matplotlib code that plots the C-alpha trace (Angstrom):
import matplotlib.pyplot as plt

x = [-15.9, -18.5, -18.7, -16.2, -14.8, -11.1, -8.9, -7.0, -3.5, -2.7, 1.1, 1.1, -0.7, 1.4, 4.8, 3.8, 2.8, 6.2, 7.8, 5.8, 6.6, 10.3, 10.0, 8.8, 11.2, 14.1, 13.0, 12.1, 15.7, 17.2, 15.3, 16.3, 20.0, 19.4, 18.0, 20.3, 23.9, 24.1, 25.8, 24.1, 23.7, 21.3, 17.4, 14.5, 13.1, 10.2, 9.4, 6.8, 5.1, 6.4, 6.8, 10.4, 10.8, 13.4, 12.5, 9.5, 7.4, 8.6, 6.0, 8.6, 9.4, 11.3, 13.5, 14.9, 17.7, 19.9, 22.5, 21.0, 17.7, 16.6, 14.5, 13.9, 11.1, 7.9, 8.4, 4.7, 3.8, 7.1, 8.4, 11.7, 14.1, 15.5, 17.6, 20.2, 20.7, 22.4, 24.1, 22.8, 26.7, 27.1, 23.8, 24.1, 20.6, 17.5, 14.4, 10.8, 9.5, 6.2, 4.9, 2.0, 0.8, 1.1, 4.0, 3.1, 4.7, 8.3, 11.3, 14.3, 17.8, 21.1, 23.9, 27.6, 28.2, 25.5, 23.1, 20.0, 17.0, 12.9, 10.6, 6.9, 5.1, 1.3, 3.0, 5.7, 6.3, 6.8, 9.2, 11.3, 11.4, 12.9, 15.2, 16.2, 16.7, 19.3, 21.3, 21.5, 23.2, 25.2, 26.0, 25.9, 26.2, 29.7, 30.6, 32.5, 35.6, 33.6, 34.0, 36.8, 36.4, 35.6, 38.8, 40.8, 40.0, 41.0, 43.9, 45.1, 49.1, 48.8, 47.6, 44.7, 44.2, 46.8, 46.7, 45.8, 43.5, 45.4, 45.3, 42.3, 40.9, 37.3, 37.7, 39.6, 36.6, 34.2, 36.0, 35.9, 32.2, 31.8, 33.9, 31.7, 28.2, 30.0, 30.6, 27.2, 25.6, 27.9, 27.7, 23.4, 23.9, 26.9, 29.3, 30.1, 28.2, 25.1, 25.0, 21.1, 21.3, 19.0, 18.2, 20.7, 23.3, 22.3, 22.9, 26.4, 27.8, 26.1, 28.2, 31.3, 33.1, 36.1, 39.0, 39.8, 36.6, 36.0, 37.1, 35.5, 32.0, 32.5, 33.0, 29.4, 27.9, 29.2, 27.7, 31.7, 31.1, 27.9, 29.9, 32.9, 30.6, 29.3, 32.6, 35.9, 38.6, 37.7, 40.1, 43.3, 42.4, 42.0, 45.1, 47.2, 45.6, 46.7, 50.0, 52.4, 49.9, 50.3, 47.3, 46.0, 44.3, 47.4, 49.3, 47.1, 47.4, 51.3, 50.8, 48.9, 49.7, 52.4, 51.3, 47.9, 47.7, 51.5, 51.5, 50.6, 53.4, 51.6, 51.9, 55.5, 56.6, 56.7, 54.0, 51.4, 51.9, 52.2, 48.6, 47.4, 48.7, 47.1, 43.4, 42.7, 45.1, 42.6, 39.6, 40.7, 40.9, 37.6, 35.7, 37.2, 33.8, 35.5, 39.3, 40.7, 39.5, 41.0, 39.5, 39.4, 42.9, 42.0, 38.7, 40.6, 43.8, 41.6, 39.7, 43.3, 44.0, 41.2, 41.1, 43.5, 43.2, 40.6, 38.4, 39.6, 38.9, 35.8, 34.3, 36.0, 33.9, 30.4, 31.2, 32.0, 29.2, 25.8, 26.8, 28.2, 26.8, 28.1, 30.6, 34.0, 33.4, 34.4, 31.1, 30.6, 27.0, 26.3, 28.7, 27.6, 23.6, 24.6, 26.7, 23.7, 21.0, 23.2, 23.5, 19.8, 19.6, 21.8, 19.6, 17.0, 18.4, 20.9, 20.1, 22.3, 25.0, 24.9, 24.3, 27.7, 29.2, 28.6, 29.5, 33.1, 33.5, 33.2, 29.8, 28.8, 29.2, 33.4, 33.3, 31.0, 32.2, 35.5, 33.5, 31.5, 34.3, 36.7, 33.8, 35.4, 38.8, 41.5, 39.3, 38.3, 40.6, 40.8, 38.9, 35.8, 36.0, 36.3, 32.7, 31.4, 32.6, 31.2, 28.0, 27.5, 28.8, 25.7, 23.1, 24.3, 24.6, 22.0, 24.9, 27.0, 24.2, 23.1, 26.6, 28.0, 24.9, 26.2, 29.5, 28.1, 25.9, 28.6, 30.9, 28.1, 29.3, 32.7, 32.5, 29.7, 32.4, 35.3, 35.3, 38.5, 37.6, 41.0, 40.3, 37.3, 38.7, 41.4, 38.7, 36.8, 39.8, 40.8, 40.9, 39.5, 36.4, 35.0, 34.1, 32.9, 29.8, 28.5, 28.7, 27.4, 24.1, 23.6, 23.5, 21.3, 19.1, 18.8, 18.3, 16.5, 13.7, 16.0, 15.2, 16.4, 13.2, 13.4, 17.3, 16.0, 13.4, 15.8, 18.0, 15.6, 14.4, 18.0, 19.7, 17.9, 18.3, 22.0, 22.7, 20.6, 23.1, 26.1]
y = [-159.9, -158.2, -157.8, -154.1, -154.0, -153.7, -156.0, -154.9, -154.8, -155.8, -155.7, -152.4, -151.2, -153.2, -152.2, -148.4, -148.8, -150.5, -147.6, -145.2, -147.4, -146.7, -143.1, -142.4, -144.8, -143.1, -139.3, -140.2, -141.8, -139.1, -136.2, -138.7, -138.6, -134.7, -134.2, -135.8, -135.9, -139.6, -141.9, -143.1, -146.2, -145.3, -146.4, -145.5, -148.9, -147.5, -143.4, -142.7, -139.4, -138.7, -136.6, -135.7, -134.9, -132.3, -130.1, -129.7, -131.5, -131.6, -132.6, -134.8, -137.5, -140.8, -141.7, -145.9, -147.3, -149.4, -147.9, -144.8, -143.8, -139.9, -137.4, -134.1, -131.8, -130.5, -127.4, -126.6, -127.5, -127.8, -124.2, -125.7, -127.0, -130.0, -132.9, -135.7, -138.5, -141.0, -144.3, -147.6, -148.5, -145.5, -146.5, -148.2, -149.2, -149.0, -149.7, -149.1, -146.8, -146.2, -142.9, -141.3, -138.4, -137.2, -138.8, -142.5, -145.4, -143.7, -145.6, -144.3, -144.4, -143.8, -143.1, -144.4, -140.8, -141.5, -139.3, -140.3, -139.0, -139.9, -140.7, -140.9, -142.9, -144.4, -147.4, -148.1, -151.9, -151.6, -148.7, -150.2, -153.7, -151.9, -149.9, -152.9, -155.6, -153.1, -151.7, -156.0, -155.9, -153.5, -153.4, -156.9, -159.6, -157.7, -155.5, -153.0, -150.6, -147.1, -144.4, -141.8, -138.9, -135.8, -134.3, -137.1, -135.5, -132.2, -130.3, -127.4, -127.7, -125.4, -121.0, -121.4, -117.6, -115.1, -113.0, -112.7, -110.4, -108.0, -108.1, -106.4, -105.4, -105.5, -108.4, -110.4, -109.4, -110.5, -114.3, -114.9, -114.0, -116.2, -118.9, -118.9, -119.1, -122.4, -123.7, -123.2, -124.6, -128.0, -128.4, -128.3, -130.2, -131.9, -132.2, -135.3, -137.7, -137.1, -133.4, -131.6, -129.4, -126.7, -123.4, -122.0, -124.0, -122.4, -118.8, -119.6, -120.8, -118.0, -116.0, -117.8, -121.2, -120.2, -121.7, -124.5, -125.7, -125.5, -128.9, -130.5, -128.4, -128.8, -133.0, -133.0, -130.5, -131.6, -136.0, -136.9, -138.2, -140.0, -141.9, -142.6, -144.2, -146.7, -147.6, -147.0, -147.8, -147.5, -144.5, -146.2, -149.6, -147.8, -145.7, -148.4, -151.1, -148.4, -147.1, -146.5, -146.7, -144.6, -143.0, -140.1, -138.7, -139.2, -137.4, -134.5, -134.4, -133.9, -131.1, -129.4, -130.2, -127.9, -124.9, -125.5, -122.6, -122.2, -119.3, -121.2, -122.4, -126.5, -126.3, -125.8, -128.9, -132.3, -133.3, -130.9, -131.8, -135.7, -135.5, -133.3, -136.4, -138.7, -137.3, -136.4, -139.9, -142.1, -140.0, -140.5, -144.5, -144.4, -142.6, -143.3, -141.1, -138.0, -139.3, -135.8, -132.1, -129.1, -126.8, -130.9, -129.8, -126.2, -127.6, -131.0, -128.3, -126.6, -129.2, -130.0, -127.0, -128.1, -132.0, -135.1, -136.8, -139.1, -136.4, -134.6, -137.7, -137.5, -134.1, -134.1, -137.3, -135.5, -131.8, -134.3, -136.6, -135.0, -131.2, -130.6, -133.5, -133.3, -130.6, -132.2, -134.7, -134.6, -133.6, -130.9, -130.7, -129.5, -126.6, -125.9, -125.8, -124.2, -121.2, -120.9, -120.3, -117.5, -116.0, -115.9, -114.4, -112.0, -110.7, -110.6, -108.9, -106.7, -106.6, -103.2, -104.6, -108.2, -105.7, -103.8, -107.2, -108.5, -104.8, -105.2, -108.8, -110.8, -112.7, -113.2, -116.8, -116.3, -115.3, -117.5, -120.5, -120.5, -119.0, -122.1, -124.9, -123.5, -122.5, -119.3, -120.2, -117.9, -115.3, -113.3, -113.4, -116.2, -115.3, -114.5, -117.7, -119.7, -117.9, -118.8, -122.6, -122.6, -122.2, -124.0, -127.3, -126.5, -125.4, -126.8, -125.2, -123.0, -120.5, -120.1, -118.8, -116.4, -115.3, -114.9, -112.7, -110.2, -109.8, -108.5, -106.1, -105.2, -104.4, -103.4, -99.4, -99.8, -102.7, -100.5, -97.8, -99.8, -100.6, -102.9, -106.6, -107.2, -104.5, -106.1, -109.3, -107.6, -105.3, -108.6, -110.3, -107.4, -107.9, -103.9, -104.1, -106.7, -107.1, -110.9, -110.2, -107.5, -110.1, -113.2, -110.4, -109.5, -112.6, -113.9, -111.0, -110.0, -112.7, -114.8, -115.2, -118.2, -121.5, -125.2, -126.1, -123.1, -123.8, -127.3, -126.9, -124.7, -127.2, -129.6, -127.5, -126.9, -129.8, -131.9, -128.8, -128.4, -132.7, -132.1, -129.4, -131.8]
z = [52.2, 50.4, 46.4, 45.7, 49.1, 49.4, 51.2, 54.3, 54.7, 57.6, 57.4, 55.8, 58.8, 61.4, 59.6, 59.9, 63.9, 64.3, 62.4, 64.9, 67.7, 66.6, 66.1, 69.1, 71.0, 69.6, 70.1, 73.9, 74.4, 72.7, 74.8, 78.0, 76.8, 76.3, 79.3, 81.7, 79.7, 79.6, 76.9, 73.9, 74.6, 77.8, 76.8, 78.7, 80.4, 81.9, 83.1, 86.2, 87.4, 91.0, 93.6, 95.1, 98.4, 99.8, 102.2, 99.7, 97.4, 93.8, 91.2, 88.4, 86.6, 87.0, 84.4, 84.5, 82.1, 82.4, 84.0, 86.0, 87.5, 86.7, 88.1, 86.5, 87.8, 85.7, 85.0, 85.0, 88.3, 90.6, 92.0, 91.6, 89.2, 89.9, 87.7, 88.8, 87.4, 89.6, 87.9, 89.7, 90.1, 93.0, 95.1, 97.9, 99.0, 97.3, 99.7, 100.3, 102.8, 104.2, 105.6, 106.2, 104.6, 101.0, 100.8, 101.0, 98.8, 99.1, 97.3, 99.6, 97.3, 99.2, 97.6, 98.5, 99.5, 102.0, 100.6, 100.5, 98.1, 98.2, 95.2, 96.1, 93.5, 92.5, 91.2, 93.4, 93.2, 89.1, 89.3, 92.6, 91.0, 87.6, 89.4, 91.9, 89.1, 87.3, 90.7, 91.1, 87.8, 87.8, 91.4, 92.6, 89.9, 88.0, 91.0, 89.9, 91.4, 92.9, 90.9, 92.3, 93.9, 91.9, 93.1, 91.6, 88.1, 88.7, 87.7, 89.8, 89.1, 86.3, 86.3, 84.1, 84.3, 82.5, 85.4, 89.2, 91.1, 92.6, 96.8, 98.2, 94.8, 93.9, 91.5, 94.9, 97.0, 94.0, 94.0, 97.8, 97.6, 94.4, 96.7, 99.6, 97.5, 95.9, 99.0, 100.5, 96.8, 97.4, 101.5, 100.4, 97.1, 96.5, 93.6, 92.1, 90.3, 92.4, 92.6, 92.2, 89.3, 90.4, 89.0, 91.6, 90.1, 86.4, 88.2, 89.7, 86.3, 84.6, 87.4, 86.6, 88.3, 90.6, 89.1, 90.8, 91.3, 86.9, 86.1, 88.5, 87.6, 83.9, 84.6, 86.2, 84.0, 80.7, 81.2, 81.5, 84.9, 83.3, 80.4, 83.0, 85.5, 82.6, 81.1, 84.2, 83.0, 79.0, 78.4, 79.6, 78.0, 74.6, 74.7, 75.9, 72.7, 70.2, 71.8, 68.9, 66.4, 63.7, 61.0, 59.1, 61.7, 64.5, 61.6, 61.6, 65.2, 65.4, 63.0, 65.1, 68.7, 69.3, 67.8, 70.1, 73.4, 72.7, 74.8, 77.9, 79.2, 80.2, 76.3, 76.6, 78.3, 77.1, 79.4, 78.8, 74.7, 75.2, 77.2, 74.3, 72.6, 74.1, 74.6, 70.6, 69.9, 71.9, 70.4, 67.1, 67.3, 69.8, 66.7, 63.7, 61.5, 63.0, 64.0, 64.0, 62.9, 63.4, 66.5, 68.4, 69.6, 70.6, 72.5, 74.3, 75.5, 77.4, 79.4, 80.4, 82.0, 84.2, 84.4, 84.0, 80.7, 81.6, 81.9, 79.3, 77.2, 78.1, 77.9, 74.7, 73.7, 74.7, 72.8, 69.7, 70.3, 71.9, 72.4, 68.9, 67.2, 63.5, 63.6, 63.7, 60.9, 57.2, 56.3, 58.9, 58.5, 62.1, 61.7, 58.5, 59.5, 62.7, 60.7, 58.1, 61.6, 63.2, 59.8, 59.8, 63.3, 62.7, 59.8, 62.1, 64.9, 63.5, 60.0, 59.2, 60.6, 58.6, 55.3, 56.7, 56.9, 54.0, 52.9, 53.8, 52.7, 56.1, 56.5, 59.5, 59.0, 58.6, 61.9, 63.6, 62.4, 64.6, 67.1, 67.7, 66.5, 69.3, 71.5, 71.2, 72.4, 71.1, 69.4, 72.2, 75.3, 78.0, 80.8, 79.2, 76.8, 80.1, 81.3, 78.2, 78.1, 81.9, 80.5, 77.7, 79.5, 81.3, 78.9, 76.0, 72.2, 72.2, 74.3, 71.6, 69.4, 72.3, 73.0, 69.3, 68.8, 72.5, 71.1, 67.8, 69.8, 72.5, 69.6, 67.3, 66.8, 66.5, 64.1, 61.9, 62.1, 60.4, 56.3, 57.3, 57.7, 59.5, 62.2, 62.8, 64.1, 64.9, 67.9, 68.9, 70.0, 72.4, 76.1, 76.8, 74.8, 76.9, 80.6, 81.2, 83.7, 81.0, 78.1, 80.4, 81.0, 78.1, 76.2, 78.6, 79.1, 75.4, 74.1, 76.4, 73.5, 71.7, 72.5, 72.2, 70.5, 67.9, 67.2, 66.9, 64.5, 62.6, 62.5, 61.3, 58.6, 57.1, 57.2, 54.9, 52.6, 53.2, 52.5, 49.1, 48.0, 49.1]

ax = plt.figure().add_subplot(projection="3d")
ax.plot(x, y, z, "-o")
ax.set_aspect("equal")
plt.show()
């Protein structure tokens, strides 16, 4: 080393490279888990550019982790939007296929439902070996009981609507048409663990899930079905383990369950109350860092009107730990940050309304906090709230911001006419102020400019500032 030359710092450089690698890996895993609604334990082993064959060639990425192989089209080059997550435990076989033409060197995946999927890759051998190694370890070495059929998680014994459509009414005709469209989609794309999520499914969800399918579709779109496939029997085991045990959380749950959706017949029964208690208390033992927070009871109750205990439990897990992360713990950082974002968005889109609400002593965050925490359930008419939950399960937390802005827009003139904050709250609850499809159309037409990356950017900016002030 020449005189005056600074010595190198290999350990520091190595540590910096390792930190960057760890950060990049963590970011990639979070992206993977978010796209496919997977458990946080799923980490990417490898990912590959490939062509997915389904009547036409669609370019995208094949992702492989311990329990899943997943595919998503690339929205820049693919003509269709396709997303699918297949648990290795639900695969019957993985084979190499060689064909002529542009789709040579394929991997053929056949599920236990006898559905076939083809992936064409340049580096097929590497992907094939990774997939078969994980498939064998998950299925052949530790063969588990097959996942129950999705309809077994569904609940149909309780009418979840406040009113039935009159015979031969326009609404009944619309509902019947929706059934036909859903039946057609399901026959083509499945309904269950290997269901294809496409742009058509997104639109069907926005147009409304027919009541008898709602629980099954939620189970898929929320990612709860993926959690069940990874940990079959977990809910019953945990419920049994902690049966009869008492904690601060269970005491709080017992105070709240008797006033949860008390208008609904199901929660006037001992069965309904016990099922709600089971789901909430079992979750409190699963995740003591959250335990129990008011609003979780409302969310869990809505799930139980459409699915059984196990499915409701896993949907609650995905909402608390993924879709609305940090909303329900004691600090409520996620919720606080999102209320600041919604306040800023309201000021941006409706400055006069924002000022008016402040002037009458009703800052918009007083309205939006329970909206977001309860997924609007109990704060707007039931049928409308269910349509919002449909979209939330499929599209994530961005929907809450879009719907909140749409609600304000649709009611803006009436809000501006009153100086009584209590009347504002009341008018937002009135059934006559809503036509569900109009709300959905305004939500995605007028606030399409909002995007998840923009919300995440605002969250990252505000989160650090919020924590510092606490």
